[in-house]
N, C-alpha and C positions, 0 to 999 in steps of 0.2 A: 544467354551469352552461350557459346560454345566456346569448350576449351580442345587445343590439339597444341600437340609439339613443336617445336619447330622444324623439326625434319618434315612431318606430315603437312604444315603450311607452305614450307619450301616445294613440297613436290604438286602440290595444287595452287599455288598461288593464282593462275589467272583464275580460277573457281571460284575462291574465296573472293578476290576482286568481285566478279561479278556478281556474288552472292550480297553483298557488302553492300554493293548499289543496288542492285534491284529489291533485295528482299529487306533493305537495312537491317542485315543482321550483324554484328559485329563478333569479333573473333578474339579470345585471348590464344595468345601464341605464349606458351610456357619453356623457357630455359634449363637446362641443368644448373647455371651460372645463378638461376632466378632473378634474372633480368627480363622480367616478363613484361609483353606490350601486348597491346589491344588494336586490333585491327576494326576501321571502322570507315565509310562514306567520306567526303569530302564534302558532301551534303550535312550529314549528320554531325560531322565535327565543325561544322560551319553554326551549326545550329547551338550546339551546345556552347560555343563559344560566346554566341550574341546574348544566349539565357545568360551567362555568366555574367557579361558584362550588365545586363540591365537589374539584375539583382545584386551589383555590387553596391550600389548607391541604398543604404537603408531606407530612404525618403520613395526612391522611386519602387522598391521591391515593396513596400508597404501599399503604394498606389495601388500598383499592378495584382497584389493578394486581396485587396480589397475589390476591386472592379469583377476577379475572377469567383469571389465568395457572392457578389450581388447578382451576376448572370446566372451562378448554379442557382440560386436562391428564386431565380425567374423575376429578381426587380429591374433586373438591367434592359438595355435598350439594347437592339444591334442595328449599325448605321451602317450604311454603304460609305468605301473610301472615296474619297476627291480624288480625281486625276491629278497630275501634278503638270 
């Protein structure tokens, strides 16, 4: 994650937006007040929100983690998704 000041971010905002979207680069923008922000693409933000939602249920998180471990160990089966 790149860190830059509010002033630099303001001067290069269009480029930051392009990079956040094209390269999925997050930017940590600092302020003298300490009220920092992070700039990420909408797609990356949506992905983070979905991941947090899926992992918010302990039972669902356990199933997902078990499935990941099964695939990583080579004993899982990949399947095509059915069209809705």
